[in-house]
C-alpha positions, 0 to 999 in steps of 0.5 A: 919269143920273136914276133914275126914281121906279119903278126897276123896271117891268113892261111886257107881261110884261117886267121893265125894271130901271133902273141907274146906268151909272157904278156898273154900269161900275165894278163890271163893270170891277173884275170884269174887272180881277180876272179878268185879274189873277188868272186870266190875266195874272200868274203865281203866285210859287210855281210861276211859272205862269199858270193856263192854263200850270198847267192844261196841265201838270196835264192832260198829267200826267193824260193820262200824257204822260210823257217815256218815252211817245210824243208825242200830237197837240197838238190832243188836248191843247188839247181836253182842257184846254179841255173840262175845265179852261180854258173859253176859246179853243183858240188861247190854250191852244195859244199857251201850250203852244207857248211852254212848248216853245220853247227860245229863250224858256224857259230850261228848256222844260217841253213836248217839242214834235215838229214845227214849233213856230215861231221868233221870226220864224215862228209854229208850225204848226196844233195838228193838225200838231204833237205834244207830251209833257212834259219831265223838268223838267215831271215835276219840276214836277208830282211828288207831286201825288197825295200831298196836297202842294197844295190842289185847287180846283173847275174852272169847272163844279164837276165836276172839281178842279185844283191851285191851284198845282203843287209845282214842284221848282225855282224856275220863275218865276226860271228861266224868267221870265214876261211878261204884261199885266194891267189897270193892271199888267204883269209882265216877268221875265227868265230865269235859270240854274237852277244859280245860282238853286238855289245862291242858294235853298240859301244862303237856306235855310241863312242866312235873314238873307242879304243881297242881295249874298250872293245876287247872288254866286250869281245875278249876273244873268239868263241868256237862252236865246239867250245874248248879252251883258249890258252894265252891271250897275247896272240888274240890282242895282236890279231885284234890290233893288226888283223894277224895273230895266233892262239892255241886251243885245248880240248875240254878234258876231265878225269873221271872214274870209268870203273871203281878201279880205273880212271880215264880222261873224258873229252867232251869238247875238242878244238875247232875243226878237230874231229874225234877220228883224227884224235883217235888216229893220232893216239893210236899212232903215238901208242904204237910208236912209244911216244904215248905211255900209260894209255890202255884204250880209247873209246868213242861214245860220241853221238848226235844226241849227247855230243862229243864224248871220247874216253881215254883209259889210263893204265894203273899206276900212271898219273892222268895229268901227266898222260894228258900233258902227253896228249896235248903234246902229240895229238890235236887235243891242243891245236893252234889257230892262225888269224888272218883277217882278210876281207873285201872292203870297197871292192879290194882286199884288206887286212882288218883289225877288230875295230875296222871290222866293226866299223865297216859293218856299222857303216853298212848298217847305217847305209841300210837303215838310211836307204830303208827309211828313205824308201819307206818315206817315199812309199808313204808319201805316195800313199798319202798323195793318193789318200788325199786325192780320194778324200777330195773325190769322196766328198762328192762321189756322185759328181765324180761319177757324173764327170766320168760318165759324161766324158768321151774317153779315159783321157778326157775323164782324167783331164776333167777330174784334174780340172774340176777337183784340182787333182794331180795326174796320179790322183786322177789316174788312181780314181779312174782305175778304181772299181766301183765295188771298192768304193764301198770300202772307203769312208771319209773317217777311215781315209782321214784316219789313214791320212793322219797316221801317214802324216805322223809316220812321214814326220817321224821318218823325216826327223830320223833322216834329218838327224844322223845320230838317230839313225845310229841309235836305231841301228844300235837298238836293232842290233840289241834286238837281234842279240836277244833273239839269236844270242847264246852263252859263251862256249869257249873258255878263255884262260892265261894258262901256262903253255903246255908241253907242246909249246914249252921249249924248256920241257921238250927235252925232258919227258914228263913223269908219267908214273905216280911216285912210289910214296909212303901211304896208309890204306884204310878199309872201313867197316862199311866197305870203303877204301881210301889212301892217305899219302905220307911225307915219309914211311912211319916206323909204326902206325900213327896213333889217332883218337877215335873221332866219334863225330865222323861216320864209319869205323876202321876195319883194316889198316895197312902201312905201305907205299902207293905202288906196292901190292896189297891183297884183299881177302874175301869171305869166300877165302879168295885173295884179290891183288890190288895196288893202292895207286888208284885209290882215292887220296884224302889229306892226312889232316882231314880224313873222310872215309865217306870219300872212299871208293866201295872196295867191292866195286873197285875189285869188281866183286859180286857184293851179294855173294862175296865181301872183303874182310881185310886188306893185307900187305903182300910184301910183308913177312908177317903171316895172315891168319883166317878164321871161318864160321865153322871154327877153323883157323889157318895161318899162311905167309905171303911169300907162298902166293902165286903171281896171279890176280886172284886165287884161293888161300884156304880150302873151305868145307861146304857151307863154310866161309871166312869171318875174319882176317888179320895179319900179324906175328907169332906174338899176337893173340888169335881170338874167336867169339861164337854166337853162343857168347863163348870167347876163346883166345890163344897165342898165334904161335900155336897155329903153324903156317900152311900152304895156300891149298890147306884147309886149316886146323881146328880153332874153337870148339863149337856147340851143335847150333853155334857158329863163329861171329867174330875172328881177329887178333890183338896185341897182348901188350895193348889195352884191348876191349871186347864188345858183345851185342845180344839179341833173339834169333827169332826176331827179324835182323835189324829190328831189335837193337839188343843189349851191349856191353864193353869188357876189358880183354884182360877179364877173359882167361886164355885157353888152348886152341880147339877148346870152347873158351869162356862165357863172354855174355849172359843172355836175358830172357828172350835172348839166345844169340850174339848179333855182333861181337868185336875185340881190339884196341880201345876205344871201340867205335860202333856204327849202324848199317848206314855208317852213322856212329852209335853210342856204346856203354862205357868199358869195364863191365864184367865178362859175363854181364848181360849188358845195357839196352841200346837205342839203335841197331849196331851194324859193325864195330871197328876202331876210330881214326 
């Protein structure tokens, strides 16, 4: 711009000044930048507070909003702060006040909020609806302000004063962190654990030459209010050394069973400043864009009482760990935090490492404690001077009164007291201002006691101030006390875990394998209704032979050799077949099979266990027929290829009152076997029963007596060593009250009969016995268990087929094979 010859002209009473635009903009911008940097955006390294935060805490202290008093409306606080100390909008003051109260942002909150102070996803209620007061930690921040521990500066209109910095009894900047954007610079500081920071500060006080490694043995890394996990510590060391660095945080996630048949990812802790709604939104976007696979649903169960709980359902057949890696890659469940430790030191912005941050705070506390001690020393000396004057006067109080009465005015009385009793002007003035009624409160002994105590305290303070090391020790002791009062255990886990998919360049090109491999396995169903899966290195040519392990609980009811992603069917007592895949069954090692670790099959299939019970598991990919026997003596065989592609369906039409009692899958060479309640046993070739369709009702299997019913149905390999176990009891006794009598016979003792005949006698009843409680036939040896799954002892095999058996010590609930 060209400057005119007359830069200042007057026209019609108005003055027009011509200025250089570039100079004006430069000057105005510098003033604005200075205001933002020093008065708004950056915290002071001594107390870790921005001006608005400091003014809020100071004004609330002046208002007497201590923790032992009631809350007051937040609007009242913002009004007081705005009118007296902070001439800006009330919304900015309220926003700063809300942040000081939010436990998910502040590691040690400084304001106790009452009402809706917001979440990471939702803002707070208006200031007229919420209430607030100071926390005990905030009282420690403002403690001793009335003892000249810090300098006070004028407020914006020079009518009031405010502290330049707060005394800050703990390192607030490190503990609560800070964030702000100034002009040409910004700050972003992570929260830390109070106990750890105090430990490092005390170590630095005692060892001024301590190295960064020494300090990091106390402060290994940030401690976020929301918990989570920090992975990789190299960036943290860089930040502690130079003031700049970065690290990654992960959510705390566990794999749990949502239902017996479905697993999910349970998220209980999120990265710092990440809300549940943000995570849900990113998951939905990822599923819609096909970036995320294997997720069935997302449910937010978060509340203020139980904290964060986000449930991510996993589809059947997908690996939860692989799905979690996807979530780490495409959602904020893994997030980065960039540290930029910029704060004001001696009036200017500086980038500080861990050691510098601690040193600035320690110097500040040493100054606070020194000034506090000097203030207390001066006050105690003043009081001692007055007490000594009173002791001189109280010895002859009558003469003191006489001197005052005979004086013409106050000035003469003061001079005469000074002259007669050798007092100072301050002592004489104090005596003159005393009311007569206060003299009754003084006694020579009390004054002498107070004098001696004051002298001892003065001596102690003088010694403290004369030895700098004692001041440093006092600062250290006070820090320890603060840590004991306000310290809490660490919330964030630190780990040197491998980088996730999100940070691994080699893995970005290859998508993770989400679906569980279709590997060979064996599925076991126990007699007490628990199912497990045992993965195998390769598909066996036949079922592995295992000895019965009688020391373990539970016996095997059904065994299927299959693959982890194959389709199985669970056949129930109601004649239904329910489809399932073994992919979500609990997996146990082959060398340490524990059936108790399995899932209850009724829960897994969501059955009503009071009305329906699973009898066996069958392979739907096998060409072997499935044989069923019912309580009323009906037998049926059908092939899996006839099944409709539905989740569940009936595979036999049952007559009223009838139900399935046994299911076996095998070929035509097997022997089908019935045992009735009247102790009749019938076995015949499976080829005698032609396969039927799903809707068929079967054919006659065994001929029953008028009151008899089938108690066992199964099939056996005629070439194997098979045994028959029968347990007799009385129908008139309460079920489970009488152990009964049991026998074990070889199946070869029982001659075969034709289908639909009555069979042969399998057990002789003694007096008082009229029914079989339990029966079983299969490959030796048999394993009996009680109703609780504990192993029961059976008699040795070899009894005659029509013997009466041996008495039992305990009730048998079911019988099967061992592993």
